[in-house]
N, C-alpha and C positions, 0 to 999 in steps of 0.2 A: 315535818310536813305541816303546813298551815292548817287551822281549823277551816271548815267549810264556811262559804258566806251565808249569813242568816240574816232573817228579818228579826230584829230584837224588840221592836214596839211600832205602834202606829198611833196617831192622833188626828182628829178632824176638827174643823172649825167653819162655821157659817157667820155672816153678818148679823146685825140685830134687826134689820127691817124685814117683817114677813109680808110677802106678796101672795095673797090667796089668789088661786086661779080665777075664782068668780070675780074678783076686784080687777085682776089683769084684763079679764074679757070686757068688763064695763069701760076701762081706760081705753082698750083697743078700739072699741065701738065709738067712743067720743072722738078719737084721733083719726079714725079711717074711714067709717061708714059712709059719710057724706063725700069723700074724695076718692073712694076707690070702688069701682063698679062691681067687683067680684067678692066684695066684702062678707056678704051674706052667707055665701058658700063656705069662704075661707075660715069665718068665725067659728065653724064647727071643730075646728083643731083644738080649742081650748077645752072641749069636752072630751074629744078622742084621744088627746095626748097621754092620757094616764097619770096626770099630775094634779094634786090637790093644792100644794103650796110650794114657794120657792122663796128665797131670801136673796135681798139685795143690798148693796153697799149705800144705796140711797133709797129714801122712800119713794113710793109709786108715783107721787105727784111730781116729783123731781123729773122723771122721764118723760112727762107730758109737755115740757118746754123744750123747745128745739135749742139745743146747746151745741157748741162747736167742739172741735178736737181738743182745744186746750182746757176747756173746763171738764170734759170727759176724762182726759189723761190725768188730771189732777185728782180726779175722784179714784182713778185706778191706783195711783201711787199711794193715796192715803189709804183706801179701802183694802188693797191688796197687801199693804204693809201690816196693817192690823191682823188680817187673817193669817200672814205669813208667822208672825210673832205668836198668835195663839196656837196654831196647829203644832208649830216647832216645840213650844213649850210643853204641850201635852205629851208630844211623843218622847222627848227627852225625860220628862217626869216619869213616863211609864218604864222607860228604860233604867232609871235609876242613875241617870247621868246629867252633869251640868253642861251649860253650852260651852264652857272653857274647854271641855274634853272632846269637842267636835273638831275633826281634823279636815274634812272635806263638807262642802255643802253644795249640793245639786239643786239649783232652783229652776223649775219649769213653769213658764207662763207666756201666754200668747195674746192677752187681751189688753195689752198697753205697752207703753215704752218707759222704761225707768234706766236712765243712766246718770249717776251709778245704779247699778241694779239693785233689785230688792233686798238682796242678801246684805249688800253693803249698807243700804239705808236702815236695815233692821239690826245690824251689828252692835251698835251701842246700846239699843234697848235689851238686846238678848245677852251681851256679854261674851261674844265670840272672841277667840285669841287673835291677836294681830297677825299671826302667820297661817291662818286657816286659808285652805285652798277653796277659791270660789269658782263655781261652774254654772253660770247662768245659761239657760237653754231657751231659745225661743222658736216659735213656728211650728211646733209638733201638734197643736190644737188637741182634738179629743184623744189622740193617741198618745198624749205627752205623759200620763200617768204610768202607763206601762213602759213606755220607751225610756222615760226618766228613771224608773225603777231599774231597768236593765242597765242603764249608764251607771247609776249609783252602785249596783251590784258589781259591775266590772271594774269600777275603781276600788272597790273594797278588796276584790280578788288581787288586784294588781298592787295594793298597798296593806299586806296583811298586817293586823294590829291597829289600823286606822279606824276611827269612828266616822261613818258617812251619814250625813243628814240629807234626806230627800224632801224638798218641800214643792209641792204642786199647788198653784194658787191660780184662780181665774176669776175675774169679774165680768163675765158674759153679758149680763144685764146692760152694761154700758154701751153695748151695740144695739139697744133698743133705738130706733130711730123713727120719730113721728114725722120727719120730712121725707122719708123714703117710702114711696108707694110701690112696693114690689111684693110678690107672694112670698119670697123668702124672708123678708123682714117681718111680716106679718106673723108667719110660722115661728120665727125666732122669739117673737114676743110671747109666744105661747109655750116655748120649751125651756129657755134659758133661766140659769139661776147662778148664784155665786157661792164660791166655797173654797176651802183649802184642806189639803191632807197632807201630813208629814210621816216620814218613816225613818227609823234609825236602822242601819244595815252595817254589818262588820263580819270579819272572820271570826267566829266564835264557837266556844263549845257548848254554848246555850243559846237558845232563842225560840221564836215561835215556829219558824219554818226555815228550811234550808232552800237557798236558791239553786235550782237544779241546772236550768239552762234558759236561754232567751234567744229571740231572733225576730226578724222583720221582713215583710214582703211589700214591695212596692209595685203596683200594676203601671204599665206603661200608658202613656196617652191619657192620664186621669187627673190632670191638673185642674181640671174645670169642676170636679165634683164637690168640693168643699174648700173654704178658705175666707179671707178677708179682702174686701176692697179698701183702700185707704184713701178718705176722702175729706175735705176741709170740715165737714160736720162731724167727722169721727169715722170708726171702722164700720163697714157695712159687710153683713153676712152674705156668703155665696153658697147657694145650694143649687148648682145647675143641673144636677142629675138626681133621679129618685134613688136614695141610698138603700132602702129596704130590699127592693129587688136585685141590687147590685150585690148586696150582702149573701143574699139567698144563693145567688148563682156562684159566687166566687169565693166566699169565705173558706169553705170546707177544704177544697184543694190548697189553698195557701197555707192554712193552719197545718194540714198535713205535711207539707214540704218543710215547714219550719221545724215540725216536731222530729222529722226523719233525720235532720242535722243533729240531733241529741239521741238518735236512736230509740225514739218514742214512736207510738202511735196514738190515734184518737181513742182507741179501745182501752188505752192505758189511763186515761185521764178520769179521775173520779168525779171532779166537779169544774165546770167553767165558771170563771168570774169575769163577766163581760161588761163593758162600758155601755150602759143603757142609754143610748143616744135618742130614744123615743120609743113608744109602745109598739110601734110598727116595726122598728129595728130589732126589738127583743123577740117578737114573734119570728121574724125572718132568721134570727140566729138560732132559735129552737128548731125550726125547720132545717136549716142547712147543716146543722151539727147532730142532727137525728136525735134531739131531747124530746121527752114526752112534754106536751103542752103544759105550761105552768112550772116546768122544772127551773126556770130562772126567777125564782120567787123574790130573792133578795134584790136583784135587779129591778124588778117592777116596784119594790117598796122603797128603794132609794130614789128612783124616778117620781114616785108619787110624793114622797116627802121633801125632795129637794131640787127637782126638775134637772135638766142636763147642765152640769157645771163644767163641762168639758173635761180637762185633764184629771182633776181630783176625784171625778165621779166613781170610776172603777175602784179607786182606793177605798171610797165609802163602802162599796160592795165588799170588798175584801175585809174591812173592819167588821162588818156584820157577820161575815163568814167566821172570822176569828172568834166572835163572840159566841157563836152557835155552835163552834167545833169544826176545825178544819178537818177535812176527810185526807186520806194518805197523800193524794196528789191533785194540786189545784192548777189549772191553766189561767192565768189572766190574759185577757185579751181586749184589744181596743183597735178601732179604725180610725185614722184620722187624715188631714190634708197631705197630699202627696200623690195619688191616694194610697195610703199605707196600712197595713195591718201589722201589729206588733204583739208579741206574746213573750210571758214569763211563766216557767213552771216551778211551782213550789212544792216541796215535801214537807209534810207536817213533822214537827219534832216528835221523836220517840217519847 
């Protein structure tokens, strides 16, 4: 009987350009205040978002120029490629493995287009084998870290003995659009950051945590809640419905249904590791999941230090939980375009 699927290691990375929230607010004021009548009300989001700083693949002044899709996507390929390599190397080093020992690469990214995909473009720098199985995944958005983890774990279970490398990398700041005068775009300039996280997953007798089960729930008629619009100037963020009240009303029964497929209940979860989409989203999750206020402390800290990086963000939360000591059972969860909730249950190694 093969060993259970386990998380062997995790590594995280951010780009070199620091975007302090106060500087972002000044830049947004310069870009929008004279052209958007409701800006004085919306600018409060820079203070209420719960973010101190973020990191970008380009300096903040770069975003003040109106640039088109070609320039933005070139920045994605360069910046996301560097983040892929850094996060992947950290995870492999932590597992005591070399890139040549990787059998499968799952790459999750939704903030640009790369064909050949990022894993192929990083292959020469990393030293992956010629027969490595590449699985690029696009379109999962903020749910991508959890959904990608589930995909990687399922592949590891299906191929006992294989080393699976998951890399979730996003450059959300490239959606900052100074030409786009919408509430959603201004909110995005207060929330988004760039980053990457990598995990090594395999059937193994040792590891940090065992992957117990996973599942998803997609609500009908919710395609308008979150996503990208593709325009000549670049990607444009879509926030067409308020996500915190949706989460507060809908997430608990969805997670309960997912858990029931693995014969688990909410009461058996010792710690939730949630994607911190924003300060109000964290508050809504604590209410919906019947958690004491402030319980999702790592989520708030990651949001404060890095902003919303989309797919990798929940893996940054997991990395902090691992450093502080995983409880017996942790449920990773995230919501993303679809509109979808994704969950993975992890049991701490004995």
